[in-house]
C-alpha positions in Angstrom: -0.1 -0.1 0.1 1.3 3.7 -0.9 2.4 5.7 2.3 -0.1 8.9 1.9 2.0 11.8 1.5 0.7 13.0 5.2 2.3 10.4 6.8 5.7 10.8 5.1 8.1 12.3 7.7 10.8 14.9 5.7 14.6 14.8 6.6 13.8 18.4 8.2 11.2 17.6 10.2 13.1 14.7 11.9 16.4 16.8 12.1 13.8 19.4 13.8 13.2 16.4 16.7 16.9 15.7 16.7 16.6 12.1 15.7 18.4 12.5 12.6 20.4 15.2 13.7 24.2 14.9 12.4 25.8 14.8 16.0 24.6 11.1 15.9 26.3 10.0 13.0 29.0 7.3 13.4 28.6 6.7 17.1 30.5 3.5 18.0 34.2 2.5 17.1 34.8 3.5 13.2 38.2 2.2 11.8 40.5 4.1 10.1 44.4 5.3 9.9 45.6 2.1 11.6 43.5 2.3 14.4 39.8 3.6 15.3 37.6 6.6 17.0 35.2 5.7 19.3 32.2 7.9 19.6 29.8 7.9 22.9 26.7 10.1 23.8 26.2 11.1 27.2 24.4 14.0 28.0 25.2 14.1 32.1 28.2 12.4 32.1 31.4 14.5 33.4 34.4 12.5 31.8 34.5 9.0 29.9 37.4 7.0 29.8 38.0 4.2 27.1 39.9 1.3 28.3 41.9 -1.4 25.9 42.6 -5.1 27.3 45.2 -7.7 26.3 44.3 -9.9 24.0 44.7 -12.8 26.2 44.0 -11.3 29.8 40.7 -9.5 29.5 41.1 -7.8 33.3 44.7 -6.3 32.3 43.8 -3.0 30.6 46.6 -2.0 28.5 45.9 1.5 27.3 43.5 4.0 28.8 42.4 7.0 26.7 40.5 10.1 27.9 37.3 10.8 25.4 37.0 14.7 25.0 33.5 16.0 25.1 32.4 17.7 21.6 29.4 19.1 20.1 26.0 17.7 21.0 26.7 15.7 23.9 28.9 13.4 22.2 32.4 12.4 23.7 35.0 11.4 21.3 38.6 9.9 21.1 41.4 8.1 18.7 43.2 5.0 19.9 45.9 3.2 17.8 44.9 -0.1 19.8 41.3 -0.2 18.4 41.9 -2.7 15.7 39.8 -5.9 14.6 39.8 -7.9 17.5 40.4 -5.8 20.2 38.4 -5.5 23.4 37.4 -2.7 24.8 35.6 -0.9 27.4 34.5 2.7 28.8 34.2 3.9 32.5 32.0 6.9 32.7 31.8 9.6 35.8 29.3 12.1 36.4 26.9 13.9 39.3 25.0 11.8 42.0 21.3 12.5 42.1 18.2 11.5 41.2 17.7 9.7 37.8 21.9 9.5 38.0 23.7 6.1 38.8 27.0 7.2 37.6 30.4 4.7 38.8 33.5 5.5 37.2 35.0 2.1 38.4 32.4 -0.1 36.3 33.3 -1.5 33.0 30.8 -0.5 30.6 29.4 -1.8 27.2 29.9 0.3 23.8 26.1 0.5 23.0 27.0 0.5 19.3 29.7 -2.6 19.9 29.5 -5.1 16.9 30.7 -7.7 19.0 30.6 -8.8 22.5 32.6 -11.0 24.7 31.4 -12.2 28.5 34.4 -12.0 30.8 32.4 -14.5 33.3 31.2 -13.1 36.0 34.0 -10.0 35.4 31.3 -8.7 33.1 31.2 -8.0 29.0 33.7 -6.6 27.2 32.7 -4.9 23.5 35.0 -6.4 20.7 35.9 -4.4 17.6 35.2 -6.5 14.4 35.5 -5.1 10.6 32.4 -6.9 9.5 34.4 -7.9 6.3 32.1 -10.4 4.0 31.8 -11.7 0.5 28.0 -11.9 -0.1 28.6 -13.7 -3.6 26.0 -11.7 -5.3 23.2 -13.1 -2.8 20.0 -10.7 -3.0 17.4 -10.1 -0.9 14.4 -12.2 -2.1 12.0 -9.2 -1.5 9.1 -11.5 -1.0 5.5 -8.9 -1.7 3.6 -8.9 1.2 0.5 -10.5 -0.1 3.0 -13.8 -0.7 4.5 -13.9 2.6 4.0 -16.7 4.8 5.9 -16.4 7.9 7.8 -19.5 9.9 8.5 -18.3 13.4 10.9 -20.2 15.1 13.9 -20.3 17.6 17.4 -20.4 16.1 18.5 -23.3 18.7 15.2 -25.1 18.9 14.8 -25.8 15.3 18.0 -28.0 15.0 19.3 -28.8 18.2 17.7 -32.5 17.7 17.4 -32.7 14.1 18.7 -36.0 12.6 19.8 -34.7 9.1 21.7 -31.8 10.7 25.4 -33.0 11.6 25.7 -32.7 15.4 28.4 -29.9 15.3 25.6 -27.7 13.7 22.7 -28.5 16.2 21.3 -25.1 17.7 23.7 -23.2 15.4 23.1 -20.5 12.4 25.2 -22.6 10.2 22.4 -25.2 11.2 19.6 -23.3 10.5 20.9 -22.9 6.8 21.6 -26.4 6.2 20.4 -27.9 3.0 18.0 -30.3 5.3 16.5 -27.3 6.8 16.5 -25.5 3.6 14.8 -28.2 1.9 12.4 -28.6 4.9 11.4 -25.0 4.6 10.7 -24.8 1.1 8.5 -28.1 1.2 6.4 -26.2 3.7 5.9 -23.4 1.2 7.3 -20.8 3.7 8.7 -17.9 2.2 10.5 -16.1 5.1 12.0 -17.2 8.2 11.2 -15.3 11.9 13.8 -15.7 14.0 13.5 -15.1 17.9 15.7 -12.7 19.7 19.1 -13.3 18.2 20.7 -10.2 19.6 23.2 -10.7 22.3 21.3 -11.5 25.7 21.7 -12.7 29.2 20.0 -14.7 31.8 18.4 -12.7 34.5 19.9 -12.9 38.0 16.9 -14.2 39.2 16.9 -17.1 36.8 20.6 -17.9 37.6 19.7 -18.2 41.0 17.6 -20.7 40.6 19.9 -22.6 38.4 18.1 -21.8 35.1 18.7 -20.0 31.6 16.6 -17.4 29.6 15.8 -19.8 26.7 13.8 -17.0 24.8 16.3 -14.6 24.1 14.1 -11.5 25.3 16.9 -9.8 27.4 19.2 -7.9 25.0 22.5 -7.0 26.2 23.6 -5.5 22.8 21.5 -4.3 20.1 24.3 -4.8 17.2 26.2 -8.2 18.3 24.5 -11.2 17.5 24.1 -13.8 20.4 27.3 -16.0 20.2 25.8 -18.7 21.8 24.3 -19.6 18.5 27.5 -20.2 16.8 29.3 -23.3 16.1 31.8 -24.3 18.8 34.8 -23.3 15.9 33.4 -20.2 15.8 32.8 -18.9 19.4 36.4 -19.8 20.1 37.2 -17.7 17.0 35.3 -15.0 18.8 32.9 -12.2 17.6 34.4 -11.6 14.4 33.6 -15.2 13.2 30.2 -15.2 15.0 29.2 -12.4 12.5 30.4 -14.0 9.8 28.5 -17.4 10.5 24.9 -15.4 11.1 25.9 -13.3 7.6 26.4 -16.5 5.9 23.2 -18.1 7.2 21.5 -15.1 5.7 23.5 -15.4 2.5 22.4 -19.2 2.2 18.9 -18.8 3.1 18.3 -15.8 0.4 19.9 -17.9 -2.2 17.2 -20.3 -1.3 14.4 -17.5 -1.9 14.0 -17.1 2.1 13.7 -14.1 3.8 15.5 -13.7 7.3 13.2 -11.8 9.6 14.4 -10.8 13.1 12.4 -10.5 16.5 13.5 -7.4 17.9 13.6 -6.3 21.9 14.0 -2.7 21.8 11.6 -1.8 24.5 14.0 -2.8 27.6 17.1 -4.0 28.4 19.2 -6.9 30.3 20.1 -4.2 33.0 16.4 -4.7 34.6 15.0 -2.6 37.7 17.4 -0.3 39.5 20.0 -2.3 41.6 20.1 -4.3 38.6 23.0 -5.1 36.6 25.2 -2.1 35.3 26.5 -3.2 32.1 25.9 0.0 29.6 22.9 2.3 29.5 22.5 2.6 33.4 26.0 3.8 33.4 26.2 5.9 30.4 23.4 7.8 31.0 20.8 6.4 33.0 18.4 9.6 32.6 18.9 9.7 29.1 18.2 6.1 28.0 15.4 5.1 30.7 11.8 6.0 31.2 11.6 7.2 34.8 10.1 9.9 37.0 11.6 12.9 38.4 12.8 11.4 41.2 14.7 8.5 39.1 12.3 5.8 39.8 11.6 3.8 36.9 8.7 3.9 34.7 7.8 0.2 33.5 5.5 -0.3 30.8 7.5 -3.7 29.4 7.0 -5.9 32.8 10.7 -6.2 32.4 11.9 -3.7 35.1 13.0 -0.5 32.8 12.0 0.7 29.6 13.8 2.4 27.2 13.2 6.4 26.5 12.4 6.6 23.2 11.6 10.3 24.1 15.2 11.0 23.8 16.8 11.6 20.8 19.9 9.6 21.6 17.7 6.1 22.7 15.4 6.6 19.5 18.5 7.3 17.1 20.2 4.1 18.7 17.2 2.2 17.8 17.4 3.2 14.2 20.7 2.8 13.7 20.6 -0.7 14.7 17.8 -1.3 12.5 20.0 -0.1 9.4 22.7 -1.7 10.5 20.9 -5.1 10.7 18.9 -4.4 7.5 22.2 -3.4 5.0 24.9 -4.5 6.5 23.4 -7.9 7.3 21.2 -8.1 4.8 18.0 -9.4 6.9 14.8 -8.6 5.4 12.3 -7.4 8.1 11.8 -6.8 12.0 9.3 -8.0 14.2 9.3 -5.4 17.0 8.3 -6.7 20.2 6.0 -4.6 22.8 6.3 -2.0 19.8 3.9 0.3 22.0 6.9 1.2 24.1 8.6 3.1 21.2 6.0 5.1 20.3 5.3 6.7 23.7 6.1 10.6 24.0 7.8 12.5 26.8 4.4 12.0 29.0 4.6 8.5 28.2 1.6 8.3 26.0 1.4 6.4 22.7 1.3 8.3 19.7 1.7 7.2 15.8 3.4 10.2 14.9 6.1 9.6 17.3 9.4 10.5 15.4 11.3 7.5 15.8 7.8 5.2 14.3 7.3 7.7 11.5 11.4 7.8 10.9 11.4 4.0 10.7 8.8 4.0 7.5 10.3 7.1 6.0 14.2 6.0 6.1 15.2 4.9 2.9 17.7 2.5 3.9 14.5 0.6 5.5 12.4 1.4 2.3 12.7 -2.6 1.6 12.2 -4.3 4.8 9.0 -5.6 6.6 7.8 -3.4 9.9 5.9 -5.8 12.0 5.0 -4.2 15.3 3.5 -6.3 18.4 0.7 -3.4 19.0 1.0 -3.4 23.1 2.8 -3.5 26.2 1.9 -3.0 29.8 1.6 0.5 30.5 -1.6 2.6 30.9 -2.8 3.0 27.2 -0.8 0.0 25.7 -3.1 -2.0 23.7 -2.9 -0.2 20.4 -4.2 -2.8 17.8 -4.9 -1.2 14.3 -3.1 2.0 15.5 0.3 2.0 14.2 -0.6 3.7 11.2 0.8 3.6 7.3 3.8 1.5 6.6 3.2 -1.0 9.7 2.2 -4.4 9.8 0.9 -5.6 13.3 1.6 -9.2 14.7 -1.7 -11.0 15.4 -0.6 -13.5 18.2 -4.1 -15.0 18.4 -3.9 -15.8 15.1 -0.3 -17.6 15.5 -1.5 -19.7 18.2 -5.0 -20.7 16.7 -3.2 -21.6 13.6 -0.7 -23.5 15.1 -3.0 -25.3 17.2 -5.1 -25.8 14.8 -2.8 -28.1 12.6 -0.8 -29.3 15.3 -3.0 -30.5 18.6 -6.5 -30.1 17.6 -6.8 -33.5 16.2 -5.3 -35.0 19.3 -7.3 -33.4 21.6 -10.4 -34.2 19.2 -9.3 -38.1 19.8 -8.8 -37.6 23.6 -11.6 -35.3 24.7 -14.2 -35.5 22.0 -13.6 -31.8 21.3 -11.1 -29.4 19.3 -9.9 -26.1 21.4 -9.9 -24.2 18.2 -11.9 -26.2 15.7 -12.9 -25.2 12.1 -14.7 -22.3 13.6 -12.0 -20.8 15.4 -9.4 -20.9 12.7 -11.9 -19.5 10.3 -12.4 -16.6 12.8 -8.8 -16.0 13.0 -8.2 -16.4 9.3 -10.6 -13.7 8.8 -8.2 -11.2 10.8 -10.1 -11.0 13.7 -8.0 -10.2 16.8 
């Protein structure tokens, strides 16, 4: 469906809003002149230091470089030690008071890090990646919306026990693109594989205390790095560059088979949880700027996960937009399913509006013109149910349709045999197929 002119946001409009201001260009590490420049946003910090670690001992700091504050609350520094494979972190200091949670001794992740490495209980390190990859001419399938059939699945779960996938590839990106899986997908007639979260995620502290782990992935650590545990053992051993290369290889092979890759993305909250939870990135860099909160610093949680990313700030919105651009262009994914998308469209008063600058910029961005944008149209805050309200250019995820269709095909017959009735039945299936919520 063509986007009405009234729904299109011009670059001038978004620049006025601050979201596309050039000051946010090139955040993170950019390689040049034998090293790299790191750029970090923080409006409230008083100092930021870059720490570069030894290649073998991730607790040994071999170089510390102070960042200088430039225009627009951007902090920047060049370091010859920032090269592909380098592990680094930042330390941020700032004033104390409601809404600020600075601790200059905490090692923090660069929010734009393309690679991440976990140093056990000592936390995370950002890793510089070059991202070089030969796509060999593979192109996005560009399946028309009215021909799209989505298969939703978990990277690990889809291949973990598959008898025709080699054991070394079970539960991996490479396993998902194995010929046995491609044959399975094409035989089903699906056009698009929608992956449950593949951004680097972590298990919640409470789960770890119970001896459990987070299987589903809705607890993001970094929005630019693929989850390393889904790579093969060999590529995990080689590091983030190899993990990213495996992910791109998966996308390439699926594209060559005519299959799209859609990502379930969780930009509404992070793994830092509630106040008092982990301090790994946003909370230590600019808590007030990244998370929704009251004047006294108490969090406004509209996600049910302890925190809510505050897309009413330009920096947080731009980070989401830049992450989408990266995955859609550098990694060549075909679409996004936005978890709890209502949170992304809340304004400074925490009220949802379809005219939110981020929502409009996602639709208007030429770099995202050929990707599918699917909103899960609710969150758990006041006014969170926004089905049908995301406006032109957006599609909306229908959980009830998905669940009913799955149950109709997979479990109705079994229920009918055992209980003489089916939970969904032909009537329920017809209702969902007709588009009812």
